[in-house]
ChimeraX commands (.cxc) that place a marker at each C-alpha (Angstrom):
marker #1 position 0.16,-0.12,-0.02 radius 0.5
marker #1 position 1.51,3.55,-0.88 radius 0.5
marker #1 position 1.86,5.78,1.82 radius 0.5
marker #1 position -0.59,8.58,2.13 radius 0.5
marker #1 position 0.09,11.89,3.36 radius 0.5
marker #1 position -2.05,14.53,5.30 radius 0.5
marker #1 position -3.10,17.51,3.04 radius 0.5
marker #1 position -1.26,20.55,4.46 radius 0.5
marker #1 position 1.02,18.74,6.76 radius 0.5
marker #1 position 4.76,19.03,6.72 radius 0.5
marker #1 position 5.18,15.49,5.16 radius 0.5
marker #1 position 2.82,16.21,2.64 radius 0.5
marker #1 position 4.75,19.72,1.40 radius 0.5
marker #1 position 7.87,17.54,1.27 radius 0.5
marker #1 position 6.37,14.85,-1.03 radius 0.5
marker #1 position 5.01,18.03,-3.36 radius 0.5
marker #1 position 8.29,19.66,-3.39 radius 0.5
marker #1 position 9.85,16.52,-4.82 radius 0.5
marker #1 position 7.15,15.97,-7.34 radius 0.5
marker #1 position 7.47,19.38,-8.38 radius 0.5
marker #1 position 11.26,19.27,-8.60 radius 0.5
marker #1 position 10.62,15.84,-10.28 radius 0.5
marker #1 position 8.51,17.33,-13.37 radius 0.5
marker #1 position 10.79,19.88,-14.37 radius 0.5
marker #1 position 13.49,16.97,-15.13 radius 0.5
marker #1 position 10.86,14.64,-17.02 radius 0.5
marker #1 position 8.47,17.21,-18.07 radius 0.5
marker #1 position 10.03,19.73,-20.91 radius 0.5
marker #1 position 6.72,21.79,-20.99 radius 0.5
marker #1 position 6.68,22.43,-17.54 radius 0.5
marker #1 position 10.27,22.97,-17.28 radius 0.5
marker #1 position 9.81,25.92,-20.28 radius 0.5
marker #1 position 7.04,27.45,-18.47 radius 0.5
marker #1 position 8.76,27.88,-15.36 radius 0.5
marker #1 position 12.36,28.29,-16.51 radius 0.5
marker #1 position 12.45,32.13,-16.58 radius 0.5
marker #1 position 9.71,32.53,-14.00 radius 0.5
marker #1 position 10.31,33.72,-10.36 radius 0.5
marker #1 position 7.68,34.02,-7.93 radius 0.5
marker #1 position 7.37,34.71,-3.99 radius 0.5
marker #1 position 4.00,33.22,-2.83 radius 0.5
marker #1 position 2.25,33.28,0.30 radius 0.5
marker #1 position -1.03,31.19,0.96 radius 0.5
marker #1 position -3.09,31.99,4.22 radius 0.5
marker #1 position -5.24,28.91,4.87 radius 0.5
marker #1 position -8.17,29.83,7.41 radius 0.5
marker #1 position -10.79,27.38,9.03 radius 0.5
marker #1 position -8.76,24.68,9.46 radius 0.5
marker #1 position -9.95,21.41,10.67 radius 0.5
marker #1 position -9.44,20.77,14.37 radius 0.5
marker #1 position -7.01,18.16,13.46 radius 0.5
marker #1 position -4.72,19.88,11.26 radius 0.5
marker #1 position -5.07,22.99,13.41 radius 0.5
marker #1 position -3.47,20.78,16.25 radius 0.5
marker #1 position -0.50,20.20,13.96 radius 0.5
marker #1 position 0.01,24.24,14.05 radius 0.5
marker #1 position 0.06,24.55,17.72 radius 0.5
marker #1 position -3.63,24.99,17.44 radius 0.5
marker #1 position -3.80,28.04,15.42 radius 0.5
marker #1 position -6.74,28.54,13.06 radius 0.5
marker #1 position -4.93,29.68,10.31 radius 0.5
marker #1 position -1.24,28.21,8.77 radius 0.5
marker #1 position 0.74,29.91,5.82 radius 0.5
marker #1 position 2.27,28.28,2.93 radius 0.5
marker #1 position 5.28,29.97,1.46 radius 0.5
marker #1 position 6.98,29.09,-2.08 radius 0.5
marker #1 position 10.09,30.89,-3.44 radius 0.5
marker #1 position 10.03,29.87,-7.24 radius 0.5
marker #1 position 13.40,31.33,-8.71 radius 0.5
marker #1 position 13.59,30.74,-12.71 radius 0.5
marker #1 position 11.16,27.61,-11.92 radius 0.5
marker #1 position 13.41,25.79,-9.15 radius 0.5
marker #1 position 11.81,25.91,-5.73 radius 0.5
marker #1 position 14.03,27.42,-3.32 radius 0.5
marker #1 position 11.98,27.70,-0.33 radius 0.5
marker #1 position 8.97,25.96,0.88 radius 0.5
marker #1 position 7.49,26.77,4.41 radius 0.5
marker #1 position 4.47,25.90,6.07 radius 0.5
marker #1 position 3.77,26.89,9.68 radius 0.5
marker #1 position 1.34,28.69,11.75 radius 0.5
marker #1 position 3.31,32.04,10.93 radius 0.5
marker #1 position 4.53,33.64,7.74 radius 0.5
marker #1 position 8.36,33.65,7.21 radius 0.5
marker #1 position 9.91,36.92,7.08 radius 0.5
marker #1 position 10.34,37.05,3.28 radius 0.5
marker #1 position 9.44,39.27,0.70 radius 0.5
marker #1 position 5.90,38.13,-1.12 radius 0.5
marker #1 position 4.68,39.09,-4.72 radius 0.5
marker #1 position 1.51,37.75,-3.76 radius 0.5
marker #1 position -0.88,36.85,-0.79 radius 0.5
marker #1 position -3.55,34.06,-1.39 radius 0.5
marker #1 position -6.22,33.85,1.61 radius 0.5
marker #1 position -8.77,30.87,1.36 radius 0.5
marker #1 position -10.54,28.62,3.68 radius 0.5
marker #1 position -9.23,25.01,3.79 radius 0.5
marker #1 position -12.64,23.89,2.38 radius 0.5
marker #1 position -11.65,26.15,-0.83 radius 0.5
marker #1 position -8.03,25.14,-0.80 radius 0.5
marker #1 position -9.19,21.55,-0.62 radius 0.5
marker #1 position -11.20,21.91,-3.66 radius 0.5
marker #1 position -8.90,23.50,-5.54 radius 0.5
marker #1 position -6.16,21.09,-5.10 radius 0.5
marker #1 position -8.36,18.20,-5.92 radius 0.5
marker #1 position -9.50,19.91,-9.13 radius 0.5
marker #1 position -12.89,20.56,-8.00 radius 0.5
marker #1 position -12.68,24.09,-8.49 radius 0.5
marker #1 position -10.32,25.61,-11.20 radius 0.5
marker #1 position -8.18,28.11,-9.92 radius 0.5
marker #1 position -9.10,30.90,-12.23 radius 0.5
marker #1 position -12.72,30.08,-11.70 radius 0.5
marker #1 position -12.31,30.62,-7.95 radius 0.5
marker #1 position -10.54,33.77,-8.39 radius 0.5
marker #1 position -13.21,35.12,-10.49 radius 0.5
marker #1 position -16.05,34.39,-8.42 radius 0.5
marker #1 position -14.14,35.80,-5.34 radius 0.5
marker #1 position -13.89,32.50,-3.79 radius 0.5
marker #1 position -10.08,33.49,-2.38 radius 0.5
marker #1 position -8.80,36.70,-2.28 radius 0.5
marker #1 position -5.37,37.81,-3.82 radius 0.5
marker #1 position -3.17,40.65,-2.21 radius 0.5
marker #1 position -2.51,43.44,-3.57 radius 0.5
marker #1 position -4.96,43.22,-6.31 radius 0.5
marker #1 position -3.53,46.53,-7.56 radius 0.5
marker #1 position -0.71,44.32,-8.70 radius 0.5
marker #1 position -2.57,42.10,-10.57 radius 0.5
marker #1 position -4.01,44.57,-12.82 radius 0.5
marker #1 position -0.72,46.38,-12.86 radius 0.5
marker #1 position 0.85,43.55,-14.15 radius 0.5
marker #1 position -1.89,41.34,-16.05 radius 0.5
marker #1 position 0.97,38.86,-17.85 radius 0.5
marker #1 position 2.32,38.26,-14.71 radius 0.5
marker #1 position -0.86,37.27,-13.06 radius 0.5
marker #1 position -1.88,35.54,-15.75 radius 0.5
marker #1 position 1.32,33.41,-15.80 radius 0.5
marker #1 position 1.19,32.96,-12.33 radius 0.5
marker #1 position -2.46,30.80,-12.38 radius 0.5
marker #1 position -0.81,29.20,-15.11 radius 0.5
marker #1 position 1.80,27.92,-13.21 radius 0.5
marker #1 position -0.13,27.16,-10.28 radius 0.5
marker #1 position -2.68,25.08,-12.03 radius 0.5
marker #1 position 0.33,23.14,-13.13 radius 0.5
marker #1 position 1.98,22.71,-9.55 radius 0.5
marker #1 position -1.49,21.50,-8.43 radius 0.5
marker #1 position -1.83,18.92,-11.29 radius 0.5
marker #1 position 1.89,17.72,-10.28 radius 0.5
marker #1 position 1.07,17.90,-6.38 radius 0.5
marker #1 position -1.99,15.41,-7.32 radius 0.5
marker #1 position 0.19,12.96,-8.26 radius 0.5
marker #1 position 1.13,12.56,-4.21 radius 0.5
marker #1 position -1.20,10.33,-2.74 radius 0.5
marker #1 position -3.34,12.54,-0.28 radius 0.5
marker #1 position -5.82,12.26,2.76 radius 0.5
marker #1 position -8.29,14.92,3.69 radius 0.5
marker #1 position -9.12,15.66,7.29 radius 0.5
marker #1 position -12.25,17.41,8.23 radius 0.5
marker #1 position -13.91,18.09,11.73 radius 0.5
marker #1 position -15.84,14.78,11.27 radius 0.5
marker #1 position -12.85,13.09,10.60 radius 0.5
marker #1 position -11.59,10.96,13.67 radius 0.5
marker #1 position -8.01,11.72,15.00 radius 0.5
marker #1 position -7.13,8.07,13.84 radius 0.5
marker #1 position -6.54,8.95,10.34 radius 0.5
marker #1 position -4.01,11.65,11.41 radius 0.5
marker #1 position -2.57,9.22,14.23 radius 0.5
marker #1 position -1.74,6.63,11.66 radius 0.5
marker #1 position -0.55,8.86,9.13 radius 0.5
marker #1 position 1.82,10.25,11.89 radius 0.5
marker #1 position 3.13,6.60,13.39 radius 0.5
marker #1 position 3.85,5.68,9.57 radius 0.5
marker #1 position 6.31,8.74,9.14 radius 0.5
marker link #1:1,2 radius 0.2
marker link #1:2,3 radius 0.2
marker link #1:3,4 radius 0.2
marker link #1:4,5 radius 0.2
marker link #1:5,6 radius 0.2
marker link #1:6,7 radius 0.2
marker link #1:7,8 radius 0.2
marker link #1:8,9 radius 0.2
marker link #1:9,10 radius 0.2
marker link #1:10,11 radius 0.2
marker link #1:11,12 radius 0.2
marker link #1:12,13 radius 0.2
marker link #1:13,14 radius 0.2
marker link #1:14,15 radius 0.2
marker link #1:15,16 radius 0.2
marker link #1:16,17 radius 0.2
marker link #1:17,18 radius 0.2
marker link #1:18,19 radius 0.2
marker link #1:19,20 radius 0.2
marker link #1:20,21 radius 0.2
marker link #1:21,22 radius 0.2
marker link #1:22,23 radius 0.2
marker link #1:23,24 radius 0.2
marker link #1:24,25 radius 0.2
marker link #1:25,26 radius 0.2
marker link #1:26,27 radius 0.2
marker link #1:27,28 radius 0.2
marker link #1:28,29 radius 0.2
marker link #1:29,30 radius 0.2
marker link #1:30,31 radius 0.2
marker link #1:31,32 radius 0.2
marker link #1:32,33 radius 0.2
marker link #1:33,34 radius 0.2
marker link #1:34,35 radius 0.2
marker link #1:35,36 radius 0.2
marker link #1:36,37 radius 0.2
marker link #1:37,38 radius 0.2
marker link #1:38,39 radius 0.2
marker link #1:39,40 radius 0.2
marker link #1:40,41 radius 0.2
marker link #1:41,42 radius 0.2
marker link #1:42,43 radius 0.2
marker link #1:43,44 radius 0.2
marker link #1:44,45 radius 0.2
marker link #1:45,46 radius 0.2
marker link #1:46,47 radius 0.2
marker link #1:47,48 radius 0.2
marker link #1:48,49 radius 0.2
marker link #1:49,50 radius 0.2
marker link #1:50,51 radius 0.2
marker link #1:51,52 radius 0.2
marker link #1:52,53 radius 0.2
marker link #1:53,54 radius 0.2
marker link #1:54,55 radius 0.2
marker link #1:55,56 radius 0.2
marker link #1:56,57 radius 0.2
marker link #1:57,58 radius 0.2
marker link #1:58,59 radius 0.2
marker link #1:59,60 radius 0.2
marker link #1:60,61 radius 0.2
marker link #1:61,62 radius 0.2
marker link #1:62,63 radius 0.2
marker link #1:63,64 radius 0.2
marker link #1:64,65 radius 0.2
marker link #1:65,66 radius 0.2
marker link #1:66,67 radius 0.2
marker link #1:67,68 radius 0.2
marker link #1:68,69 radius 0.2
marker link #1:69,70 radius 0.2
marker link #1:70,71 radius 0.2
marker link #1:71,72 radius 0.2
marker link #1:72,73 radius 0.2
marker link #1:73,74 radius 0.2
marker link #1:74,75 radius 0.2
marker link #1:75,76 radius 0.2
marker link #1:76,77 radius 0.2
marker link #1:77,78 radius 0.2
marker link #1:78,79 radius 0.2
marker link #1:79,80 radius 0.2
marker link #1:80,81 radius 0.2
marker link #1:81,82 radius 0.2
marker link #1:82,83 radius 0.2
marker link #1:83,84 radius 0.2
marker link #1:84,85 radius 0.2
marker link #1:85,86 radius 0.2
marker link #1:86,87 radius 0.2
marker link #1:87,88 radius 0.2
marker link #1:88,89 radius 0.2
marker link #1:89,90 radius 0.2
marker link #1:90,91 radius 0.2
marker link #1:91,92 radius 0.2
marker link #1:92,93 radius 0.2
marker link #1:93,94 radius 0.2
marker link #1:94,95 radius 0.2
marker link #1:95,96 radius 0.2
marker link #1:96,97 radius 0.2
marker link #1:97,98 radius 0.2
marker link #1:98,99 radius 0.2
marker link #1:99,100 radius 0.2
marker link #1:100,101 radius 0.2
marker link #1:101,102 radius 0.2
marker link #1:102,103 radius 0.2
marker link #1:103,104 radius 0.2
marker link #1:104,105 radius 0.2
marker link #1:105,106 radius 0.2
marker link #1:106,107 radius 0.2
marker link #1:107,108 radius 0.2
marker link #1:108,109 radius 0.2
marker link #1:109,110 radius 0.2
marker link #1:110,111 radius 0.2
marker link #1:111,112 radius 0.2
marker link #1:112,113 radius 0.2
marker link #1:113,114 radius 0.2
marker link #1:114,115 radius 0.2
marker link #1:115,116 radius 0.2
marker link #1:116,117 radius 0.2
marker link #1:117,118 radius 0.2
marker link #1:118,119 radius 0.2
marker link #1:119,120 radius 0.2
marker link #1:120,121 radius 0.2
marker link #1:121,122 radius 0.2
marker link #1:122,123 radius 0.2
marker link #1:123,124 radius 0.2
marker link #1:124,125 radius 0.2
marker link #1:125,126 radius 0.2
marker link #1:126,127 radius 0.2
marker link #1:127,128 radius 0.2
marker link #1:128,129 radius 0.2
marker link #1:129,130 radius 0.2
marker link #1:130,131 radius 0.2
marker link #1:131,132 radius 0.2
marker link #1:132,133 radius 0.2
marker link #1:133,134 radius 0.2
marker link #1:134,135 radius 0.2
marker link #1:135,136 radius 0.2
marker link #1:136,137 radius 0.2
marker link #1:137,138 radius 0.2
marker link #1:138,139 radius 0.2
marker link #1:139,140 radius 0.2
marker link #1:140,141 radius 0.2
marker link #1:141,142 radius 0.2
marker link #1:142,143 radius 0.2
marker link #1:143,144 radius 0.2
marker link #1:144,145 radius 0.2
marker link #1:145,146 radius 0.2
marker link #1:146,147 radius 0.2
marker link #1:147,148 radius 0.2
marker link #1:148,149 radius 0.2
marker link #1:149,150 radius 0.2
marker link #1:150,151 radius 0.2
marker link #1:151,152 radius 0.2
marker link #1:152,153 radius 0.2
marker link #1:153,154 radius 0.2
marker link #1:154,155 radius 0.2
marker link #1:155,156 radius 0.2
marker link #1:156,157 radius 0.2
marker link #1:157,158 radius 0.2
marker link #1:158,159 radius 0.2
marker link #1:159,160 radius 0.2
marker link #1:160,161 radius 0.2
marker link #1:161,162 radius 0.2
marker link #1:162,163 radius 0.2
marker link #1:163,164 radius 0.2
marker link #1:164,165 radius 0.2
marker link #1:165,166 radius 0.2
marker link #1:166,167 radius 0.2
marker link #1:167,168 radius 0.2
marker link #1:168,169 radius 0.2
marker link #1:169,170 radius 0.2
view
């Protein structure tokens, strides 16, 4: 049985990073798309299920930071608090919306246009529409690659047993 990782856990993030880096080697289109692309993105996820919140010192929000330099992941950080880094965009959403975007149930562009998540500063989106459009394309590709990682999702209805099993296997 393949090992599965809890969505938004440290272990899941490490596996997603490995998958994205491997995609740059095997997927020429992804490598071309990202090779001259640099982005510092902070994603704040709120309304965490209790079991996920416990992984992050019982905070009700976690931050996911990615530093992408010319398509190479230079830094990934997932914690309750944001790292002290410059950020091009900050994305804010609930856990439910993040899960739907990750699973492909909700398209990133559709969610953006329907204001199911926020992007700050919005003025930068309008000042740099090509950069913003490319960010959406790159993010969609990263989500597609990340979906290759066997992932379990926690909800408040899920017992702590699933998360306990995942941590014991680690």
